[in-house]
C-alpha positions in Angstrom: 14.6 -14.9 -9.8 12.0 -13.2 -7.6 8.4 -13.1 -8.9 6.1 -10.6 -7.3 3.9 -7.7 -8.7 5.8 -5.4 -6.3 9.3 -5.8 -7.8 8.4 -4.8 -11.4 6.5 -1.8 -10.0 9.5 -0.5 -7.9 11.8 -1.0 -10.9 9.7 0.4 -13.7 8.3 3.4 -11.8 11.2 4.4 -9.5 14.2 2.6 -10.9 14.8 0.4 -7.8 15.8 -3.2 -8.8 15.0 -5.6 -5.9 14.9 -8.8 -7.9 18.1 -10.3 -6.6 17.9 -8.5 -3.2 14.7 -9.7 -1.6 13.7 -13.4 -1.1 10.3 -15.0 -1.7 10.0 -15.7 2.0 10.5 -12.0 2.8 7.7 -11.1 0.4 5.1 -13.6 1.4 5.7 -14.7 5.0 5.9 -11.9 7.3 6.9 -8.8 8.9 10.5 -8.1 7.6 12.4 -4.9 8.2 15.9 -4.5 6.9 18.2 -2.2 5.0 18.8 -3.2 1.4 21.9 -1.9 -0.4 20.8 -1.5 -4.1 24.2 0.0 -5.1 27.2 1.2 -3.1 25.5 4.7 -2.8 21.8 3.8 -2.8 20.0 2.0 0.1 16.5 1.6 1.3 14.7 0.4 4.4 12.5 -2.4 3.1 9.5 -3.6 5.1 6.9 -6.2 4.3 3.8 -5.8 6.5 1.0 -8.2 6.9 -1.2 -6.0 9.0 -2.9 -7.8 11.8 -5.1 -5.8 14.1 -5.9 -6.2 17.8 -9.4 -7.4 18.6 -11.8 -4.4 18.5 -9.3 -2.3 16.7 -9.7 -3.6 13.2 -9.3 -1.7 9.9 -12.8 -1.7 8.5 -14.9 -0.4 5.6 -17.5 1.8 7.4 -19.4 3.3 4.4 -19.9 2.7 0.7 -21.2 5.4 -1.6 -22.6 4.6 -5.0 -23.8 7.8 -6.8 -26.1 9.6 -4.3 -26.7 6.4 -2.2 -24.7 5.9 1.0 -24.6 2.5 2.7 -23.6 2.5 6.4 -22.6 -1.1 7.4 -24.0 -2.4 10.7 -21.2 -5.0 10.7 -18.4 -3.3 8.7 -16.1 -5.5 6.7 -12.6 -6.1 8.1 -9.8 -5.2 5.7 -6.8 -7.4 5.5 -3.7 -5.7 4.2 -0.3 -6.8 2.7 2.1 -4.0 2.1 5.6 -3.6 0.8 7.4 -0.4 1.8 10.6 1.3 0.7 12.1 4.3 2.5 15.2 5.9 0.9 18.2 6.1 3.3 20.0 8.8 1.2 19.0 11.9 -0.8 19.2 11.5 -4.5 17.2 11.3 -7.7 14.7 8.6 -8.7 15.1 6.5 -11.9 12.4 4.6 -13.9 9.4 6.5 -15.3 9.7 8.9 -12.3 13.3 9.6 -13.3 14.8 12.9 -12.4 12.6 13.7 -9.4 14.3 14.4 -6.1 14.5 11.6 -3.6 14.4 12.5 0.2 14.6 10.4 3.3 11.1 11.5 4.2 9.6 9.6 1.2 7.8 6.3 1.5 7.1 4.2 -1.6 4.5 1.4 -1.3 2.9 -1.4 -3.2 0.2 -3.5 -1.6 -3.2 -5.3 -1.6 -6.3 -5.1 0.4 -8.7 -8.1 0.8 -12.2 -7.1 1.9 -14.7 -9.8 2.8 -18.0 -8.0 2.2 -20.1 -11.2 2.4 -18.9 -12.3 5.9 -19.2 -8.9 7.5 -21.7 -6.7 5.7 -24.2 -9.3 4.6 -23.8 -8.4 1.0 -24.0 -11.0 -1.7 -20.7 -10.2 -3.5 -17.6 -12.1 -2.7 -14.4 -10.8 -1.2 -12.7 -8.0 -3.1 -9.0 -7.4 -3.8 -7.8 -3.9 -4.3 -4.2 -3.3 -5.3 -2.5 0.0 -4.5 0.8 1.7 -5.3 2.4 5.0 -4.8 3.0 6.4 -8.2 4.7 9.4 -6.6 6.5 9.0 -3.3 4.4 9.6 -0.2 5.4 12.3 2.2 3.7 11.4 5.5 1.3 12.3 7.1 -0.5 12.7 3.7 -0.5 10.3 0.8 -2.1 9.5 -2.5 -2.0 6.1 -4.3 -3.4 4.8 -7.5 -5.5 1.7 -7.0 -7.0 -1.1 -9.1 -9.8 -3.5 -8.5 -10.7 -6.3 -11.0 -14.3 -5.4 -10.3 -14.3 -1.6 -10.3 -11.3 -0.8 -12.4 -8.8 2.0 -11.7 -9.3 4.5 -9.0 -7.5 6.6 -6.4 -6.8 6.3 -2.7 -5.9 9.2 -0.5 -5.6 9.8 3.2 -3.5 10.5 6.2 -1.7 8.5 8.8 -0.8 9.7 12.3 1.9 7.8 14.3 2.2 8.0 18.0 4.8 5.7 19.3 3.6 2.1 18.7 0.1 3.2 17.7 -0.9 4.6 14.4 -4.2 5.9 13.1 -5.1 5.7 9.4 -7.9 7.4 7.5 -8.3 6.3 3.9 -10.7 7.3 1.2 -10.9 5.1 -1.9 -12.8 6.3 -5.0 -13.7 4.6 -8.3 -13.4 6.0 -11.0 -10.7 8.5 -10.2 -11.9 12.0 -9.5 
């Protein structure tokens, strides 16, 4: 049986059971993209993305705001990202706790984790942070909203936009703790 925080999320929230359809290797070792047939009438494009950036084009934390104080990092922390993505291949209705809501082929459902090494890049004394994110409602690019969780900061919200131009994509993301 497959053990990953992503599989219970997809099942409980959206009614998509991946436990016997995705291998441990697919979840933890690389960039996989394939169609998964959940039932005879329900399929999804499944991708695991371990985001690696080109030198000089890293995904970075540029500012941190605490109350009224804003920190601009001279050497911004690089964000390492692991993401699981499902895209419906047919129209339909979601199950799980999101049951009854319309499913379209424009939707993207994600679960992932950021690792941010503040000490190495920003000179801050705190260690690397993990922030988990999930799409409680399906994303409809280019805009998205995710709920997020950090063991240090608790629950919050991530929102942003992504623009895709061929092989290149630009992501702008705002993360807030606690949620607005």
